[in-house]
NUMISE-127911 format. One record per atom (N, C-alpha, C): residue number from 1; y, x, z. Coordinates in steps of 0.05 Angstrom, whole numbers, always signed. Last residue first. Layout:
N
[site NUM [Y X Z]]
...
END
This chain:
137
[site 137 [+364 +51 -77]]
[site 137 [+388 +54 -93]]
[site 137 [+388 +79 -109]]
[site 136 [+308 +10 -67]]
[site 136 [+319 +37 -66]]
[site 136 [+343 +38 -85]]
[site 135 [+312 -54 -37]]
[site 135 [+310 -39 -61]]
[site 135 [+322 -11 -57]]
[site 134 [+285 -64 +28]]
[site 134 [+307 -63 +10]]
[site 134 [+300 -46 -15]]
[site 133 [+231 -104 +47]]
[site 133 [+240 -77 +42]]
[site 133 [+262 -77 +22]]
[site 132 [+210 -155 +46]]
[site 132 [+234 -150 +62]]
[site 132 [+246 -122 +58]]
[site 131 [+164 -150 +15]]
[site 131 [+185 -168 +6]]
[site 131 [+211 -162 +20]]
[site 130 [+133 -115 +46]]
[site 130 [+142 -107 +19]]
[site 130 [+165 -125 +10]]
[site 129 [+125 -149 +91]]
[site 129 [+140 -123 +93]]
[site 129 [+150 -114 +67]]
[site 128 [+95 -188 +67]]
[site 128 [+121 -195 +79]]
[site 128 [+137 -170 +82]]
[site 127 [+49 -158 +54]]
[site 127 [+64 -172 +33]]
[site 127 [+92 -178 +42]]
[site 126 [+30 -143 +104]]
[site 126 [+40 -122 +85]]
[site 126 [+56 -134 +62]]
[site 125 [+12 -191 +126]]
[site 125 [+38 -181 +134]]
[site 125 [+48 -158 +116]]
[site 124 [-39 -209 +119]]
[site 124 [-19 -217 +98]]
[site 124 [+8 -204 +104]]
[site 123 [-68 -197 +162]]
[site 123 [-73 -181 +138]]
[site 123 [-56 -189 +114]]
[site 122 [-69 -221 +213]]
[site 122 [-44 -211 +201]]
[site 122 [-47 -193 +176]]
[site 121 [-114 -247 +229]]
[site 121 [-114 -218 +232]]
[site 121 [-88 -204 +221]]
[site 120 [-102 -299 +213]]
[site 120 [-104 -293 +242]]
[site 120 [-102 -263 +247]]
[site 119 [-106 -292 +158]]
[site 119 [-80 -300 +170]]
[site 119 [-81 -292 +200]]
[site 118 [-159 -280 +151]]
[site 118 [-139 -262 +140]]
[site 118 [-113 -267 +154]]
[site 117 [-185 -324 +172]]
[site 117 [-189 -298 +185]]
[site 117 [-167 -279 +176]]
[site 116 [-169 -362 +134]]
[site 116 [-160 -365 +162]]
[site 116 [-162 -338 +176]]
[site 115 [-197 -343 +90]]
[site 115 [-168 -344 +89]]
[site 115 [-156 -346 +117]]
[site 114 [-250 -348 +108]]
[site 114 [-240 -322 +101]]
[site 114 [-209 -322 +101]]
[site 113 [-252 -404 +114]]
[site 113 [-258 -386 +137]]
[site 113 [-246 -358 +132]]
[site 112 [-244 -423 +63]]
[site 112 [-222 -426 +83]]
[site 112 [-227 -409 +108]]
[site 111 [-259 -401 +4]]
[site 111 [-271 -399 +30]]
[site 111 [-249 -400 +52]]
[site 110 [-251 -441 -52]]
[site 110 [-237 -423 -33]]
[site 110 [-252 -424 -6]]
[site 109 [-262 -473 -97]]
[site 109 [-282 -453 -88]]
[site 109 [-269 -432 -69]]
[site 108 [-223 -503 -116]]
[site 108 [-246 -518 -105]]
[site 108 [-266 -498 -93]]
[site 107 [-185 -469 -139]]
[site 107 [-180 -481 -113]]
[site 107 [-202 -496 -101]]
[site 106 [-177 -431 -178]]
[site 106 [-204 -436 -169]]
[site 106 [-204 -451 -142]]
[site 105 [-123 -419 -189]]
[site 105 [-141 -426 -211]]
[site 105 [-169 -435 -202]]
[site 104 [-94 -410 -140]]
[site 104 [-82 -424 -163]]
[site 104 [-103 -435 -183]]
[site 103 [-130 -383 -106]]
[site 103 [-115 -407 -97]]
[site 103 [-105 -424 -121]]
[site 102 [-144 -341 -140]]
[site 102 [-164 -360 -131]]
[site 102 [-151 -386 -122]]
[site 101 [-96 -314 -145]]
[site 101 [-109 -324 -169]]
[site 101 [-130 -345 -162]]
[site 100 [-90 -299 -91]]
[site 100 [-71 -316 -104]]
[site 100 [-82 -329 -129]]
[site 99 [-134 -264 -87]]
[site 99 [-132 -288 -70]]
[site 99 [-113 -307 -82]]
[site 98 [-117 -224 -122]]
[site 98 [-141 -239 -128]]
[site 98 [-142 -264 -111]]
[site 97 [-74 -205 -93]]
[site 97 [-69 -218 -119]]
[site 97 [-94 -234 -128]]
[site 96 [-103 -182 -51]]
[site 96 [-85 -205 -46]]
[site 96 [-77 -219 -71]]
[site 95 [-132 -142 -78]]
[site 95 [-146 -162 -64]]
[site 95 [-128 -187 -59]]
[site 94 [-91 -110 -99]]
[site 94 [-110 -122 -117]]
[site 94 [-124 -145 -104]]
[site 93 [-67 -92 -51]]
[site 93 [-52 -109 -69]]
[site 93 [-71 -124 -89]]
[site 92 [-109 -63 -31]]
[site 92 [-99 -85 -16]]
[site 92 [-83 -104 -33]]
[site 91 [-113 -22 -70]]
[site 91 [-135 -40 -65]]
[site 91 [-127 -65 -49]]
[site 90 [-60 +5 -66]]
[site 90 [-68 -11 -88]]
[site 90 [-92 -30 -84]]
[site 89 [-49 +40 -25]]
[site 89 [-42 +12 -21]]
[site 89 [-53 -6 -43]]
[site 88 [-63 +90 -45]]
[site 88 [-80 +78 -24]]
[site 88 [-73 +49 -19]]
[site 87 [-21 +102 -79]]
[site 87 [-46 +93 -91]]
[site 87 [-65 +81 -70]]
[site 86 [+40 +74 -53]]
[site 86 [+20 +95 -53]]
[site 86 [-6 +85 -67]]
[site 85 [+95 +54 -93]]
[site 85 [+77 +48 -71]]
[site 85 [+55 +70 -74]]
[site 84 [+123 +86 -127]]
[site 84 [+139 +66 -111]]
[site 84 [+122 +53 -90]]
[site 83 [+100 +121 -162]]
[site 83 [+106 +130 -135]]
[site 83 [+121 +110 -118]]
[site 82 [+82 +104 -210]]
[site 82 [+110 +114 -209]]
[site 82 [+118 +123 -182]]
[site 81 [+32 +84 -199]]
[site 81 [+35 +107 -217]]
[site 81 [+63 +119 -217]]
[site 80 [+46 +41 -166]]
[site 80 [+31 +63 -155]]
[site 80 [+34 +88 -173]]
[site 79 [+71 +8 -204]]
[site 79 [+86 +18 -181]]
[site 79 [+72 +41 -168]]
[site 78 [+27 +0 -239]]
[site 78 [+51 +15 -248]]
[site 78 [+68 +25 -226]]
[site 77 [-3 -31 -205]]
[site 77 [-14 -5 -214]]
[site 77 [+9 +12 -224]]
[site 76 [+29 -75 -200]]
[site 76 [+26 -58 -177]]
[site 76 [+13 -31 -184]]
[site 75 [+25 -93 -254]]
[site 75 [+51 -88 -242]]
[site 75 [+48 -69 -218]]
[site 74 [-29 -104 -260]]
[site 74 [-17 -82 -275]]
[site 74 [+10 -74 -263]]
[site 73 [-33 -149 -226]]
[site 73 [-50 -125 -221]]
[site 73 [-37 -101 -235]]
[site 72 [+1 -184 -252]]
[site 72 [+7 -175 -226]]
[site 72 [-8 -150 -219]]
[site 71 [+14 -177 -323]]
[site 71 [-5 -181 -300]]
[site 71 [+6 -170 -274]]
[site 70 [+54 -159 -356]]
[site 70 [+52 -188 -351]]
[site 70 [+35 -192 -325]]
[site 69 [+96 -101 -341]]
[site 69 [+71 -114 -351]]
[site 69 [+72 -145 -343]]
[site 68 [+152 -70 -362]]
[site 68 [+143 -90 -343]]
[site 68 [+119 -105 -354]]
[site 67 [+167 -1 -367]]
[site 67 [+157 -25 -379]]
[site 67 [+147 -45 -357]]
[site 66 [+225 +20 -328]]
[site 66 [+198 +23 -336]]
[site 66 [+188 -3 -350]]
[site 65 [+275 +24 -303]]
[site 65 [+273 +27 -333]]
[site 65 [+244 +33 -341]]
[site 64 [+278 +8 -251]]
[site 64 [+274 +37 -256]]
[site 64 [+268 +42 -286]]
[site 63 [+282 -46 -256]]
[site 63 [+306 -31 -245]]
[site 63 [+303 -2 -249]]
[site 62 [+231 -59 -273]]
[site 62 [+253 -63 -291]]
[site 62 [+277 -47 -282]]
[site 61 [+203 -47 -225]]
[site 61 [+197 -33 -250]]
[site 61 [+220 -35 -269]]
[site 60 [+226 -85 -191]]
[site 60 [+227 -57 -185]]
[site 60 [+222 -40 -210]]
[site 59 [+210 -132 -216]]
[site 59 [+239 -126 -215]]
[site 59 [+243 -96 -209]]
[site 58 [+156 -130 -208]]
[site 58 [+166 -129 -235]]
[site 58 [+195 -122 -235]]
[site 57 [+154 -135 -153]]
[site 57 [+143 -111 -165]]
[site 57 [+154 -108 -194]]
[site 56 [+176 -187 -147]]
[site 56 [+191 -163 -138]]
[site 56 [+180 -138 -150]]
[site 55 [+133 -217 -169]]
[site 55 [+159 -217 -182]]
[site 55 [+177 -193 -173]]
[site 54 [+95 -205 -130]]
[site 54 [+90 -198 -158]]
[site 54 [+117 -197 -174]]
[site 53 [+120 -229 -87]]
[site 53 [+115 -200 -87]]
[site 53 [+109 -190 -115]]
[site 52 [+118 -282 -101]]
[site 52 [+145 -270 -98]]
[site 52 [+141 -240 -98]]
[site 51 [+63 -291 -100]]
[site 51 [+78 -293 -126]]
[site 51 [+105 -280 -124]]
[site 50 [+55 -284 -45]]
[site 50 [+42 -266 -64]]
[site 50 [+57 -267 -91]]
[site 49 [+84 -326 -23]]
[site 49 [+90 -298 -16]]
[site 49 [+79 -279 -36]]
[site 48 [+61 -371 -48]]
[site 48 [+89 -365 -52]]
[site 48 [+95 -336 -46]]
[site 47 [+8 -367 -27]]
[site 47 [+13 -366 -56]]
[site 47 [+42 -359 -62]]
[site 46 [+17 -374 +28]]
[site 46 [+6 -349 +18]]
[site 46 [+12 -346 -12]]
[site 45 [+36 -426 +27]]
[site 45 [+54 -405 +37]]
[site 45 [+43 -378 +28]]
[site 44 [-10 -453 +8]]
[site 44 [+14 -453 -8]]
[site 44 [+33 -431 +1]]
[site 43 [-46 -445 +50]]
[site 43 [-52 -434 +23]]
[site 43 [-27 -433 +6]]
[site 42 [-19 -473 +90]]
[site 42 [-25 -444 +94]]
[site 42 [-30 -432 +66]]
[site 41 [-19 -525 +69]]
[site 41 [+6 -511 +74]]
[site 41 [+2 -480 +77]]
[site 40 [-74 -535 +69]]
[site 40 [-59 -534 +43]]
[site 40 [-33 -520 +47]]
[site 39 [-81 -535 +124]]
[site 39 [-95 -515 +108]]
[site 39 [-82 -512 +81]]
[site 38 [-51 -580 +137]]
[site 38 [-44 -554 +148]]
[site 38 [-56 -531 +132]]
[site 37 [-82 -620 +113]]
[site 37 [-55 -616 +105]]
[site 37 [-45 -589 +113]]
[site 36 [-131 -614 +141]]
[site 36 [-130 -609 +112]]
[site 36 [-101 -604 +102]]
[site 35 [-115 -581 +203]]
[site 35 [-121 -605 +187]]
[site 35 [-121 -597 +157]]
[site 34 [-146 -526 +236]]
[site 34 [-124 -537 +219]]
[site 34 [-133 -562 +205]]
[site 33 [-173 -529 +301]]
[site 33 [-176 -526 +272]]
[site 33 [-152 -537 +258]]
[site 32 [-152 -497 +360]]
[site 32 [-153 -521 +344]]
[site 32 [-156 -515 +315]]
[site 31 [-143 -451 +389]]
[site 31 [-170 -462 +387]]
[site 31 [-173 -488 +371]]
[site 30 [-97 -427 +389]]
[site 30 [-100 -446 +410]]
[site 30 [-128 -457 +410]]
[site 29 [-101 -399 +343]]
[site 29 [-104 -383 +367]]
[site 29 [-107 -402 +391]]
[site 28 [-87 -440 +306]]
[site 28 [-114 -429 +307]]
[site 28 [-120 -413 +332]]
[site 27 [-32 -445 +319]]
[site 27 [-51 -468 +322]]
[site 27 [-79 -458 +324]]
[site 26 [-14 -395 +305]]
[site 26 [-11 -404 +332]]
[site 26 [-31 -427 +338]]
[site 25 [-23 -395 +249]]
[site 25 [-37 -375 +266]]
[site 25 [-37 -384 +295]]
[site 24 [+13 -434 +233]]
[site 24 [-15 -438 +229]]
[site 24 [-31 -420 +247]]
[site 23 [+61 -406 +247]]
[site 23 [+54 -432 +260]]
[site 23 [+24 -439 +257]]
[site 22 [+57 -363 +213]]
[site 22 [+56 -359 +242]]
[site 22 [+51 -384 +256]]
[site 21 [+64 -389 +164]]
[site 21 [+38 -377 +170]]
[site 21 [+35 -371 +200]]
[site 20 [+118 -403 +170]]
[site 20 [+98 -424 +168]]
[site 20 [+70 -413 +173]]
[site 19 [+141 -352 +173]]
[site 19 [+143 -369 +196]]
[site 19 [+123 -392 +195]]
[site 18 [+131 -335 +121]]
[site 18 [+118 -321 +143]]
[site 18 [+119 -338 +168]]
[site 17 [+166 -368 +94]]
[site 17 [+137 -372 +90]]
[site 17 [+121 -357 +112]]
[site 16 [+216 -348 +113]]
[site 16 [+209 -376 +114]]
[site 16 [+179 -380 +113]]
[site 15 [+215 -294 +100]]
[site 15 [+218 -303 +128]]
[site 15 [+209 -332 +132]]
[site 14 [+211 -296 +44]]
[site 14 [+190 -283 +60]]
[site 14 [+191 -292 +90]]
[site 13 [+258 -322 +31]]
[site 13 [+233 -335 +25]]
[site 13 [+210 -322 +42]]
[site 12 [+294 -281 +48]]
[site 12 [+295 -308 +59]]
[site 12 [+269 -323 +55]]
[site 11 [+280 -238 +15]]
[site 11 [+277 -236 +45]]
[site 11 [+277 -263 +58]]
[site 10 [+294 -259 -34]]
[site 10 [+267 -251 -30]]
[site 10 [+261 -250 +1]]
[site 9 [+350 -265 -28]]
[site 9 [+333 -288 -32]]
[site 9 [+304 -283 -27]]
[site 8 [+363 -210 -23]]
[site 8 [+370 -230 -2]]
[site 8 [+353 -255 -4]]
[site 7 [+345 -189 -72]]
[site 7 [+333 -181 -47]]
[site 7 [+339 -200 -25]]
[site 6 [+380 -216 -107]]
[site 6 [+351 -220 -110]]
[site 6 [+337 -212 -84]]
[site 5 [+429 -195 -90]]
[site 5 [+423 -223 -88]]
[site 5 [+393 -230 -90]]
[site 4 [+420 -141 -103]]
[site 4 [+425 -148 -75]]
[site 4 [+421 -178 -71]]
[site 3 [+412 -140 -158]]
[site 3 [+389 -135 -140]]
[site 3 [+395 -142 -111]]
[site 2 [+433 -184 -205]]
[site 2 [+443 -169 -182]]
[site 2 [+420 -165 -162]]
[site 1 [+411 -180 -271]]
[site 1 [+408 -193 -245]]
[site 1 [+418 -173 -223]]
END
């Protein structure tokens, strides 16, 4: 796979989904609650961003000739072990991957107040930054 094309597509998706989250954030900052459809869109945008980040983590490992684990948690642990992210970043990655797992597998038990607070506080932006960061050559 050409990493330049992969990165271009990753950046495009990150910008697109980040813009959707920014729209949700603007609505919330106006003091209006999100409709159920808007809440679903916010969850879907987060899911896409997180899944794309897991995919990029695996591509980074593959590009550096390292074993590629199946688990997103293990992929980011391997990035930390190889120095591609700092160990201090790992808890945030574990938390956001946990959110993705909850969105996908436990959708009836999502605390929308917590998800909304995460988006309003820009605590999802580290994922966007990771996605937009160019592959090291």
